[in-house]
C-alpha positions as CSV (number, residue, x, y, z in Angstrom):
1,M,-9.7,-17.5,-14.0
2,S,-7.3,-15.3,-14.6
3,E,-6.3,-12.4,-11.9
4,V,-5.5,-8.9,-12.2
5,A,-2.8,-6.7,-10.0
6,I,-2.9,-2.8,-11.0
7,Y,0.0,-1.0,-9.4
8,L,-0.2,2.2,-8.4
9,N,2.8,4.5,-7.0
10,F,1.3,7.6,-4.8
11,Q,3.6,10.5,-2.9
12,G,2.7,10.2,0.1
13,N,-1.1,9.6,-0.1
14,T,-1.6,5.7,-0.7
15,E,-3.4,5.4,2.3
16,E,-5.5,8.0,1.7
17,A,-6.4,7.0,-2.0
18,F,-7.5,3.4,-0.3
19,D,-9.3,5.0,1.9
20,F,-11.6,6.1,-0.6
21,Y,-11.3,3.2,-2.7
22,K,-12.2,1.0,0.1
23,K,-15.9,2.8,0.2
24,V,-16.2,3.5,-3.9
25,F,-15.9,-1.0,-4.8
26,G,-17.4,-2.0,-1.1
27,T,-13.9,-3.7,0.2
28,E,-11.6,-4.6,2.5
29,F,-7.8,-4.6,2.2
30,S,-6.3,-8.4,1.8
31,A,-3.8,-7.6,4.6
32,P,-3.4,-4.9,7.0
33,I,-1.4,-2.0,5.3
34,I,2.8,-2.5,5.0
35,R,4.4,0.7,6.1
36,I,8.1,1.5,6.4
37,K,8.4,0.6,10.1
38,D,7.4,-2.9,9.4
39,I,9.9,-4.5,7.8
40,P,13.4,-5.0,9.5
41,V,15.9,-2.4,9.4
42,D,19.6,-2.6,8.5
43,P,22.2,-1.2,10.6
44,D,24.2,-0.3,8.2
45,D,21.8,1.8,5.6
46,P,20.4,5.2,6.9
47,P,18.3,6.2,9.1
48,F,14.9,7.1,8.1
49,S,12.6,9.5,9.2
50,E,9.5,9.9,11.2
51,K,7.4,10.2,8.2
52,D,9.3,7.8,5.7
53,L,9.1,5.0,8.5
54,N,5.3,5.7,8.5
55,A,4.8,5.5,4.4
56,V,3.0,3.3,3.2
57,M,5.2,-0.2,1.5
58,H,2.2,-1.9,0.6
59,V,-1.7,-2.3,0.4
60,A,-3.1,-4.3,-1.4
61,L,-7.4,-4.1,-2.5
62,P,-9.9,-6.7,-4.4
63,I,-11.5,-5.2,-6.8
64,V,-14.5,-6.4,-9.3
65,G,-13.0,-9.4,-11.6
66,G,-10.9,-10.3,-10.1
67,T,-8.7,-7.8,-9.6
68,Q,-6.7,-6.5,-6.9
69,L,-5.9,-2.4,-6.4
70,M,-1.8,-2.1,-4.6
71,G,-0.5,0.7,-4.3
72,T,2.6,2.5,-1.8
73,D,4.2,5.5,-1.3
74,L,7.5,4.2,-2.2
75,L,8.9,5.9,-6.0
């Protein structure tokens, strides 16, 4: 069976949007939400702000017919 993934980019409200989509479609996230603070830090990169550390890097929500909504706060 074919699958479709729709990737949505938000500007800081991905978690709020996906919590709404969970209610609409009555499903659960495929895996826990991954945030910037969950990935390894390269010491040579500039530091992230607290707001950026809590930004959603990736979230996936299965909906109807093998389709997944995916999203991020990163542009």
